[in-house]
MARMISE-713027 format. One record per residue (C-alpha): x, y, z. Coordinates in steps of 0.1 Angstrom, whole numbers, plus 5000, padded with zeros to 4 digits. Example, Ala and Ser with C-alpha at 12.3 -4.5 7.8 and 13.67 -1.06 7.14 Angstrom:
// MARMISE-713027
512349555078
513749895071
//
This chain:
// MARMISE-713027
940968478795
938168298782
938668028754
936768238726
939068508734
942168308730
940668178697
940168508683
943668608691
944968288671
942368328644
940867978652
937267938640
936067618652
933267468631
929767388650
931167048663
934567148675
932667468693
930267198711
933367018721
934967308736
931867458752
931667168775
933667198809
933766848817
936766698831
937066388809
936266428773
935866168746
935766278711
934965988687
935166128652
935766028616
939266118596
939866488590
937066608613
939566838630
939666628663
943466668668
943167048662
940167068686
941966888715
945067088713
943367418713
941167308741
944367258764
945267628757
943567738789
945367478808
948767568794
948367938799
947267878835
950867888847
953367618858
951267328845
952367008829
950666818801
951266498782
950466388747
950566018747
950065798713
951065458703
954065618686
955565948688
954466018651
950865978664
951366278689
952966508664
949666678650
948366768686
951866888695
952367088662
949267278667
950367368705
953867458694
952667678666
950367878690
953167918714
955568028688
953068278674
953168468708
956968398713
956168208745
958667898741
961867918760
963167538755
962267308727
962866948718
962166708687
963366408703
961166338720
958866638710
958666878741
958567238750
958567468778
956967808781
958568118796
956068088827
957167718833
954267548815
955567178801
954266998772
955866668768
955066388739
955266048754
955065708734
953265418750
955365138732
957365138767
954465188793
956865168823
958065498808
954665658818
955065618852
956265878879
955166268872
951866408881
950166598852
947466868850
946166758816
946666448792
945766388756
945466038744
946166068706
944465818686
943565648719
941965338700
945365218691
946665238728
946264928750
943964968776
946664848801
948765148793
945765398803
944565168832
947865088850
950065388841
948265688830
945065718847
946865758883
948966038868
945766278871
944966208906
947266458924
946466778904
942766678894
944166668859
941766678828
941666398801
940866448763
940666148740
940166218704
940265908682
938765728654
937165418662
938665068660
935964808664
934564718696
937464758716
938264938750
937365278735
934065138725
933665018760
934765358773
932265528751
929565318762
930265338799
931365708800
928065838786
926365738817
928865918840
928466288848
932066388848
932466248812
931466458778
931066188750
930866318715
930666138683
931066298649
931566228612
934066348586
931266548568
930566748601
933766938594
932267168568
935867248554
936266878539
935166858502
932066658498
933266488464
936266368484
933866208508
931866058479
934965938464
935965748494
932465618498
932665458465
936265308466
936565198503
934764888518
931264978535
932364898568
935865078565
934065368552
931665358582
934165348607
936965588592
934665858579
931565798596
933165768632
930965458636
932065168659
932064868634
932864508644
934064288614
931863988610
931163728583
933363658553
936663878554
936663958516
932964018514
933664208480
935163898462
932863808434
933663498415
932163658382
934063958385
937463848399
937963518384
938563408348
939963098330
943163118313
944763428323
947963448305
950863698312
952063868280
955563858266
957464128286
955364088317
957464078351
956063808372
956563848410
955763588438
954263588470
955263298492
953963178525
956262908541
954962558557
955862208561
952962028578
950862328568
950962398529
953762588513
952062818493
953263028463
951463268438
952663428408
951163748396
951864038373
950564388368
948964498336
948964848321
946064948342
947964848374
945464548379
947164258395
946563928378
947363598396
948063348371
949263038389
949662878423
951762618437
950462458471
952262168487
952162028523
954861808540
957661868514
961261978520
962362308508
964762178480
961762028464
959762348465
962662528452
962962288421
959162308416
959262678416
961962688392
960262468367
957262698367
959763028364
961162848334
957762768318
956863158322
960463258308
959863058277
956563278272
958863568272
958163678308
960663798333
961063728371
960663998398
960963978433
959363728455
957863868486
958063588514
956763528550
959263778570
959263508600
960963258579
964663368581
965963028573
963862928543
964463278530
968163248530
967862898514
965863078486
968363348483
971463118481
969562948452
969663288434
966063388439
965463758445
963563738478
962264008500
960563988535
957064078532
955164328553
953064108574
950864348589
947764138586
944864398593
946364668570
947264388545
943664268544
942564618538
944764658508
943464318492
939764438500
940564768480
941864598451
938764368451
936464678446
935664778412
936365108398
933765358380
934365118348
933364818366
936864678365
938564548397
942164558406
942564218411
942063918386
942663538397
943163248373
940262998376
943162718382
944162868417
941762658433
943262668468
943363028469
939863058458
938762798484
940462998511
939063348499
935463198502
936063048538
937963318553
936063458582
936263708611
936463588645
933563718669
934364058681
937864048669
939864258645
941763948628
940163648610
940363308625
943563098618
943362798596
943362758558
944863088549
948263008533
947563128499
945863428512
948863498531
950863498500
948263698482
948363948508
951963978505
952064058469
949164308470
950764508498
954164498480
952864578445
950264848457
953265028474
954965008441
952165138420
949665278441
946265138431
944665228461
946865388490
946565158522
946765448543
946365428583
943365158587
943765118625
//
């Protein structure tokens, strides 16, 4: 049965770019596309001919099981529609057809688990988030014995190994290389794309929606504008709940920021404490004095979001009666949350304001730069910035100023 006939049976009408993907019969197919293009759907449906061929074995491999589920659900639903599943499992996701075909989801978190079996086809789900070693050392050889097929549907993630694969595979006859944007899917609302274009950093939009390979360079917080984001004398109103972001240090500075959310969910950073080479009891005493000054203004103290690697320091703060919570320390995702707060809305107001007295934070913002060809900034003077990132991530999750989403 031809693919087009199978697509008719399951009422699948691929759009033009998906159809171009299906029409190519290359053994290895790399599909680089923006979010919501339909790459997971196209990849799952492209394996139908393999799955219906008989006693075949296919793997869906992702950085986590969760990232294999979109493709797996499409395959599962197609097989359920025809009542062709005899065995089914959710943990890990797997199914067996009545003619002996197998579909198994695998997580690359433990690459050694990918050894062993020969397979007929393989989908690398969001391959840009996989380590190259997992593919080179553990997965590529699984395809040899059965002359297996490979599909790699993914959104770009900088100039990593998928970019190298994209550049090299385009010169090889056995590969099909295709790149597409979110707006190539006619079912995605144009206004939704335009809204994302307005609200996302330019490089993020180009990568996540345009399907472009973008390498960060220059200043990390290029959206930062002193006139827009800095003001003198930012004072929390009575009743404001002040939260703290804390990055621990001894030789490196100990940094603490105080911030509150206003009625429009704008985060105001109103005070900083920044001191190196000082014992923790002295930091605690200084922070208590600052807390008391804010309480005298009618403010209340909320949680402190602290460096999650400092368990001992966190316990010391808790023993002193401070409400402390380990912060989310995913650097790349946290940077994206901060950058989104820096982008002004339609009324020209940004989601982050910083008091002009926070000189160390402002100095760090201005000098924070990407490493060449890397997804992370260079380390150095970023202690107040870490505290800012902790606050932004924690409070954005509480109020939803700009949803962080999956930025990797």
